[in-house]
N, C-alpha and C positions, 0 to 999 in steps of 0.2 A: 186345221189338222192335216198332217201329212201321212196318208195311208202308206206311202212308200217307206217312210221311216218305221212305221209300225211293222211292216212286212220284213224289213231288213233285220230288226231286232228279233222278231219271232223266228226268222230263218237263221239266226246266229251268225250273221255276216257283220262281224264286229267292225272291221276297218271301214267298210262302206257306210255303216250306220253312223259312226262317229263323224266321218267326212261330210255326210249329208247334213247332220245336225249343225256342223260348223258353217256349211254353205247356207242353210236356212236362216241361221242367226245373222250371218253377214248380209243377207238380203232383207233383213228387217222383220223376220218372223217373230211372233209373240213368244217370249220365253216360256210362259205358262202353257202355251199350246204344245210345245215340245214335251213338257212334263206330262200333259194329258196323253200324248202319243205313247210315252213310256209306260204310263199306267195301263193304257189299253193293251200294249204288248205284254206287260206283266200278267194281266188277267188271262190272256190267251195261253201264255206259257204255263201258268198255274193250273189251268184246266187240263192242259196236255199232261202235266206231271201227275195230276190226280187220276187221269185215265191210263197212266202207265205208258204214255207215248213219248215222254222224254224223262231224263233222269238227272241226278244231282250234278254231274258235270255241266249239263246245259243250264241248270239254275245258276251255277257259279259264273259261267260265261255271261249269262244275261245280266247278272248283278254287276259284273265288271263293265259291261257296255253302259248300263244305266249310271254307274258312278262316273264314267268318263263324260257322258252327256250332261250329267248334273254339274260337273266341274265347269263345263262350258256355259251352262245356263246361269249359274249362281251369280257371277259378276254382273251379268245383264240385269238380273233382278235387284241386286244390291244398289245398282245405279239408278233404279227407278223407284217410284213411290212404294212398290210392293216390298222392297227390302230396306226401306229407309227408317222404319220405326225404331224407337228405343225399345229395350226389352220390356215386355209387358207381363211376363210371368215365368215361372220355373216348372219344368217338366222332367221327370225321371222316366227313361224309356229303355226297354230291352226286350230281347227274345227270351222266352222263359226256358227253364231248365229242361234239357233233353232235346231241344230243337236248335239246330245250327243254321237255320235259314235267316239271311240278313237282307234279302233284296227288298221286300216290302218295308221292313223296318227302316232301312236307309232312306227310302223315298219319303216316308212319313217324317222322320227326323229332319230331313232336308227342308220339307215344306213348313214344319213348325219353326225351324230356324229362320227362314226367310220371311215368315209372318210375325217375327218379333219375339219369339220365345227363347229363353235360355234353356237349352236342353242338355241334360246329362245322359249321354248314350252309354249304357252299360254293356253293349255288345250282345253276343248270343250265348245260349246255354247258361243263362243266369239263374243261380239258385235263389230261392225265396229269401234266404238270409242276406244276400247281397242287396236285394231290393230294400229290405228293412234298413240296412246300414246306410244306403244312399238316401233314403227318405229322412233319416235322422240327421245326416250331414248336410244335405242340399236344401232341405225344407221346401219341397215343391208344393204347388197347389194340385198338380195332376200327375198321375202315374199311368204310363202306357205299357201294356203287356202285349207283345207280338208273338204270334205262333202261326206256322204254316200248315201243320198237320194235326190230325185228331189227337195225337199223343200229347199235344200241348194243353188239352182240356184240364187234366188233373193238376199239372204244375201251375196253371193259372189260378185254379181254385185254392191250391195250397199257398200261393203267394198272397192272395187276398186275405186268407186266414192268418198267415204269419204277420201281416201288417195289423190285423185286428188284435192278435195276441200281444203284439208289442205296444198296443195302445195308440197306434198311428192311423187306424182306418178312418176315423172321423175327421182327420185333418186333411185328407186328400180325396179327390175324385179319381176313379179308376176306369180307364177305357181299355178294351181289348180290340184286336184286329188281326187280320191275316187270312190266309187261303181258305181254311175250312171253318172259320169263325162266323157266328151270327148272333142274333139276339138271344136265342135259346142257350148258347154257350155262355153268354154274358150273365144270364140269370143263374145258370149252373155254378159259375165261378163266383157269383155274388159281386160282380163288377157293376159299375154304374151305367155303362153303355157300351155298345158295339159301334165301331166306326168302320164303314165299308171301304173307305179309301183315305188317302192322305188329306184331302180337303175336308172330309167329314171329321177327321181328327182335329184339324185346325178349328172348324166350326164348334165342335164340342168344347174344346179347350177355351176358346174365346168366350163362349156362353157361360161356362163355369166360373171363369175369372171375372166376368162382367165387362168384357170388352166387345164392342160392336165390330 
């Protein structure tokens, strides 16, 4: 783990953070370790946002940094065993209606992808009807609902209900995740589980699909 990389991302030093990530990878650093650093930095930024110590522009910049670092890491993972699997399952993923945050979502989608899942990323501010359409079209085994703020609670619940009303609820497992989410919110939304981070999402999905 590189505390320096964590600090550069948290301090919004974009150019330095990306250059350090390039340097670490060139020196043989573990690609997954860099993603761990990104997740740690994201957690700190999320806490600061919740406390009113940083704002939406900082979230956008953090997301851009993480996307750039992810683009550096992905080829390394795909060249290793971690990224070599055939597709093992399908997942529909998106940030629920009313929430425009994509940082955490992008990290989870990235990790699901390199762990062998075929992911349909619906983006942000996704209405319940769009999740329903995607499940009908893509026929996933898992649906992931992302949300960063408390305003996402009801849209998550509404999305699960919409899938139930469409007769699709029993065909998928539903996980939620994001900044203010926890097991209580999962119960409120009637989702199957809460994933605290990207690797938890991978573990849950593999468990549901029956892959070790």
